[in-house]
C-alpha positions in Angstrom: 26.6 39.1 2.7 23.9 36.8 1.2 25.1 33.3 0.5 23.2 31.6 -2.3 23.0 27.8 -2.1 25.0 26.6 -3.8 27.4 29.4 -4.8 27.6 29.6 -8.6 30.8 31.0 -10.1 31.1 33.5 -13.0 31.3 32.0 -16.5 34.8 30.8 -17.5 36.0 29.4 -20.8 38.2 26.5 -21.6 41.4 28.1 -22.9 43.3 26.8 -26.0 46.5 26.2 -24.1 44.7 23.8 -21.8 43.8 21.3 -24.6 45.9 18.1 -24.5 46.9 15.7 -27.3 43.6 13.8 -26.9 41.8 17.0 -28.1 40.1 17.7 -24.8 40.7 19.7 -21.6 43.8 18.3 -19.8 43.1 16.9 -16.4 45.3 19.5 -14.6 43.1 22.4 -15.8 40.0 21.1 -14.3 41.7 22.0 -11.0 42.4 25.5 -12.3 38.7 26.0 -13.0 37.7 24.6 -9.6 40.3 26.8 -7.9 39.2 30.0 -9.7 35.7 29.3 -8.3 37.1 28.8 -4.8 38.9 32.2 -5.2 35.4 33.8 -5.8 34.0 32.1 -2.8 36.9 33.0 -0.5 36.5 36.7 -1.5 32.8 36.5 -0.2 34.0 34.8 3.0 36.7 37.5 3.6 39.6 35.2 3.2 40.7 36.0 -0.4 43.7 37.7 -1.8 43.6 40.6 0.6 43.5 38.3 3.5 47.2 37.3 2.9 48.1 40.9 3.7 46.7 40.3 7.2 49.0 37.3 7.5 46.6 34.4 6.8 45.7 32.2 3.9 44.2 28.8 3.1 46.1 25.8 1.7 44.5 22.7 0.1 45.1 19.6 2.1 43.2 17.0 0.1 41.1 16.8 -3.1 39.2 14.2 -5.0 38.3 15.0 -8.6 36.0 12.9 -10.7 36.1 13.4 -14.5 32.7 12.6 -15.9 32.5 14.2 -19.4 35.0 15.9 -21.7 35.3 19.6 -22.2 36.7 21.2 -25.3 38.4 24.4 -26.3 36.1 27.4 -25.9 33.5 25.6 -23.8 31.8 27.9 -21.3 31.7 26.6 -17.8 30.5 27.5 -14.3 31.4 25.9 -11.0 29.0 25.4 -8.1 30.4 25.4 -4.5 28.7 23.8 -1.6 30.1 24.1 1.9 29.7 20.7 3.5 31.3 21.5 6.9 33.9 23.6 8.6 35.5 23.9 12.0 37.8 26.6 13.4 40.8 25.6 11.1 39.3 23.6 8.2 36.8 23.9 5.4 35.3 20.9 3.6 33.5 21.6 0.4 32.1 20.0 -2.8 32.2 21.6 -6.3 30.6 20.6 -9.6 31.9 21.9 -13.0 29.0 22.4 -15.4 28.9 23.2 -19.1 27.4 26.7 -18.8 25.1 26.5 -21.8 24.1 22.9 -22.0 23.9 22.3 -18.2 25.6 18.9 -17.9 28.2 18.1 -15.2 31.7 17.6 -16.5 33.5 17.0 -13.2 33.3 17.1 -9.4 35.8 18.0 -6.8 35.7 17.4 -3.1 38.2 19.3 -1.0 39.6 19.9 2.5 41.4 23.2 3.0 43.3 24.4 6.0 43.5 27.9 7.5 47.2 28.9 7.8 49.0 31.5 9.8 51.5 32.6 7.2 54.1 33.9 9.7 54.2 30.7 11.6 53.5 28.5 8.5 51.1 26.5 10.7 47.4 25.7 10.8 45.6 28.3 12.9 42.0 29.3 13.8 40.1 31.4 11.4 39.7 35.1 12.3 36.3 35.9 13.8 34.9 37.7 10.8 35.6 34.7 8.5 34.1 32.3 11.1 30.9 34.5 11.1 30.7 34.3 7.3 31.3 30.5 7.3 28.4 30.2 9.8 26.2 32.2 7.5 27.2 30.2 4.5 26.7 26.9 6.3 23.2 28.0 7.4 22.4 28.5 3.7 24.2 25.5 2.2 23.1 23.2 5.0 19.6 23.3 3.4 20.9 21.5 0.3 21.0 17.8 0.2 24.5 16.3 0.6 26.0 15.5 -2.9 25.7 11.8 -3.6 29.4 11.7 -4.6 30.7 13.4 -1.4 32.9 11.1 0.7 33.7 8.7 -2.1 37.0 7.0 -2.3 39.1 5.7 -5.2 38.6 1.9 -5.6 38.1 -0.8 -8.1 34.4 -1.7 -8.9 32.9 -4.6 -7.0 32.4 -7.5 -9.4 
């Protein structure tokens, strides 16, 4: 497959049930949008929904979400996915959630996912076909600059 850099998800919409009492997208549903984009990427990598039938999957180990601008009911969004690094058992990636029509960034999410042998319920090496695709994606995404927000931690501002 050809891996565009970064990957850009299909257009999704902010659903009415996701709006909180503040009148904007509830924080939990940002993760739903990010996760739906990851599902699209994993299909390209060969480790999507059908991969579970082969006895393997991926589990999220860590995530850091930054909420930058409100989204509202019906807003169209797209998510970009940039593979930062991987090894034989882990994938480290950075996502940005954009308003699909106006182009501004609403949120970012940095993630570490683990490859799991579902029978053993343990971290295990990726299958060779997935590793080949990760290598191809990394070759493409490695040409991109590292996102400025990647590697940030939660902390109080320095005064």
